[in-house]
C-alpha positions as CSV (number, residue, x, y, z in Angstrom):
1,M,7.9,104.2,60.2
2,S,9.0,104.0,63.9
3,I,12.0,105.6,65.5
4,M,13.8,102.3,65.6
5,H,13.8,101.9,61.8
6,R,15.2,105.4,61.1
7,S,18.7,105.9,60.0
8,F,21.5,106.7,62.4
9,P,21.8,110.3,61.2
10,A,18.0,110.8,61.7
11,R,18.3,109.4,65.2
12,V,21.2,111.7,66.1
13,A,19.3,114.7,64.7
14,M,16.2,113.8,66.8
15,V,18.3,113.4,70.0
16,G,20.0,116.8,69.2
17,L,16.6,118.4,68.7
18,I,15.3,117.0,72.0
19,A,18.4,118.2,73.8
20,T,18.1,121.7,72.3
21,I,14.5,122.0,73.4
22,A,15.4,120.8,76.9
23,I,18.3,123.4,77.1
24,I,15.9,126.2,75.9
25,A,13.3,125.2,78.5
26,V,15.8,125.1,81.4
27,F,17.3,128.5,80.3
28,T,13.8,130.0,80.0
29,L,12.8,128.8,83.5
30,A,16.1,130.1,85.0
31,V,15.5,133.5,83.6
32,L,11.8,133.8,84.4
33,L,11.8,132.2,87.8
34,P,13.7,133.9,90.6
35,A,16.3,132.1,92.7
36,Q,15.2,130.8,96.1
37,D,16.8,133.7,97.9
38,Q,15.1,136.3,95.7
39,A,11.5,137.5,95.7
40,P,9.8,137.7,92.3
41,V,9.6,141.2,90.9
42,G,6.6,143.1,92.1
43,T,6.1,141.1,95.3
44,A,6.8,142.1,98.8
45,P,9.8,140.4,100.4
46,T,9.3,138.2,103.5
47,S,10.4,139.7,106.8
48,F,14.0,139.0,107.7
49,P,15.6,139.9,111.0
50,A,17.8,142.7,109.6
51,Q,14.7,144.2,107.9
52,S,12.7,143.9,111.2
53,A,15.5,145.7,113.1
54,Q,15.6,148.5,110.5
55,A,11.8,148.8,110.6
56,A,12.0,149.2,114.4
57,G,14.3,152.2,113.9
58,E,17.6,150.4,114.6
59,E,20.4,150.7,112.1
60,D,22.1,147.8,110.7
61,P,25.7,148.0,112.1
62,D,27.2,146.6,108.9
63,E,25.6,149.2,106.7
64,E,26.9,152.8,106.7
65,E,25.1,155.7,105.2
66,P,26.8,157.0,102.1
67,E,28.5,160.3,102.5
68,E,27.4,163.2,100.4
69,Q,29.8,163.8,97.5
70,R,31.1,167.3,98.0
71,H,33.1,169.5,95.7
72,P,36.3,171.0,97.1
73,A,36.0,174.2,99.2
74,G,35.9,177.3,97.0
75,T,34.1,175.5,94.1
76,A,31.5,177.8,92.5
77,I,28.3,176.2,91.3
78,P,25.5,178.1,89.5
79,L,22.0,177.0,90.7
80,M,18.5,177.2,89.4
81,V,16.2,179.4,91.5
82,D,12.9,177.9,92.4
83,Q,9.7,179.6,93.7
84,E,10.4,178.7,97.3
85,T,13.8,180.5,97.1
86,R,12.3,183.5,95.4
87,D,9.7,183.7,98.2
88,Q,12.4,183.5,100.9
89,L,14.4,186.3,99.1
90,S,11.3,188.5,99.0
91,A,10.6,187.8,102.7
92,A,14.2,188.7,103.6
93,A,13.9,192.0,101.7
94,R,10.4,192.7,103.1
95,A,11.8,192.3,106.7
96,V,14.3,195.2,106.2
97,V,13.1,197.4,103.3
98,D,10.9,200.5,103.6
99,P,8.1,199.9,101.1
100,S,8.2,203.5,100.0
101,G,12.0,203.6,99.8
102,P,14.4,203.4,96.8
103,V,15.0,199.6,97.1
104,K,11.3,198.6,97.4
105,G,11.7,196.6,94.1
106,A,13.6,193.9,95.9
107,M,10.3,192.5,97.2
108,N,9.3,191.8,93.6
109,V,12.0,189.1,93.3
110,A,9.2,186.6,94.1
111,T,7.5,187.3,90.8
112,G,10.1,188.6,88.3
113,G,13.6,189.8,87.5
114,T,16.7,188.3,86.1
115,I,18.2,186.2,88.9
116,Y,21.7,184.7,89.2
117,Y,21.8,182.2,92.0
118,G,24.9,180.2,93.1
119,E,26.8,178.4,95.7
120,I,30.4,178.5,96.9
121,Y,31.3,175.3,98.7
122,G,32.9,175.7,102.1
123,K,34.7,172.9,104.0
124,T,31.3,171.7,105.4
125,P,27.6,172.3,104.4
126,K,27.4,174.7,107.4
127,T,30.1,176.9,105.8
128,D,28.7,176.8,102.2
129,M,27.7,180.3,101.0
130,H,24.8,181.0,98.7
131,Y,24.6,184.3,96.7
132,V,21.8,185.9,94.7
133,R,22.1,188.8,92.3
134,A,18.8,189.9,90.9
135,T,18.2,192.6,88.3
136,I,14.7,194.1,88.7
137,D,14.5,197.9,88.7
138,L,18.0,198.0,90.4
139,V,20.5,195.3,91.0
140,Y,19.8,193.6,94.4
141,F,21.9,191.2,96.4
142,W,21.3,188.5,99.0
143,K,23.6,186.0,100.7
144,Q,23.0,182.9,102.9
145,K,25.4,180.9,105.0
146,G,24.7,177.1,105.1
147,D,21.0,176.6,105.6
148,G,20.6,179.8,107.6
149,P,18.2,182.6,106.7
150,W,18.8,184.8,103.6
151,E,20.3,188.2,104.3
152,F,19.2,191.1,102.1
153,Q,22.3,193.1,101.3
154,G,20.8,196.0,99.5
155,G,20.0,197.5,96.1
156,Y,22.5,199.2,93.8
157,D,22.2,201.3,90.7
158,A,25.0,200.0,88.5
159,R,25.0,203.2,86.5
160,M,26.0,205.2,89.6
161,C,28.9,203.0,90.9
162,N,28.2,204.4,94.4
163,P,27.9,203.0,97.0
164,R,30.0,200.0,96.1
165,P,28.0,196.8,95.8
166,P,28.5,193.8,98.1
167,S,31.2,191.3,97.2
168,I,30.3,188.2,95.2
169,P,33.3,185.8,94.6
170,L,34.8,186.1,91.1
171,A,34.5,182.3,90.8
172,L,30.7,182.6,90.9
173,H,30.7,185.4,88.3
174,R,32.7,183.1,86.1
175,A,30.2,180.3,86.7
176,W,27.3,182.6,85.9
177,G,29.1,184.0,82.8
178,T,28.6,187.6,84.1
179,M,32.2,188.7,84.0
180,G,31.7,191.0,80.9
181,E,28.6,192.8,82.2
182,P,28.8,196.4,83.3
183,Y,28.7,195.3,86.9
184,F,30.7,192.5,88.4
185,D,32.7,192.3,91.6
186,G,36.4,191.8,92.2
187,N,39.1,193.9,90.5
188,R,36.6,195.7,88.3
189,W,33.1,196.9,89.1
190,C,30.3,199.0,87.8
191,D,31.3,200.5,84.5
192,G,34.6,198.7,84.4
193,Q,36.6,201.0,86.7
194,T,39.5,199.3,88.3
195,T,39.5,199.2,92.1
């Protein structure tokens, strides 16, 4: 039985089937093959003048570098301490601490202790302040302005309440969740005495 001798509905169904197969084939090719102005995934793009200028160290004048998203000045952010920061803190303490003195434990911050590390945003990255409070054998404090060196601020025995420990912004204590501890700075310190 040839196509010519089929009924009209069979011919319409056959044409519809062929059209459907053609549409599927075109759609599949459109999805699988990239457009002429795109390189296939996994291949290196051809060199364009804008890319050549960038490769030569020139910046594309139409393209601006995205600015860092910054929090408003005064925002307190708790941070995770990494080994590099621990080593920097230990080095800052080692530079000023007598190894036989009462605050010698500060040098052990590289290998142990409970460490609270955070940042208070300034108006610019150069005015951001970083603070560390570490409990090892005593409570030890460090601060850093911008990306400058860490400054060891000393060790304090929270049971003694004297000398008064260095100031850490209350916003950072709130961010750390250390407001209810025996020591925190601000209006209360050490054993909860009001200043």
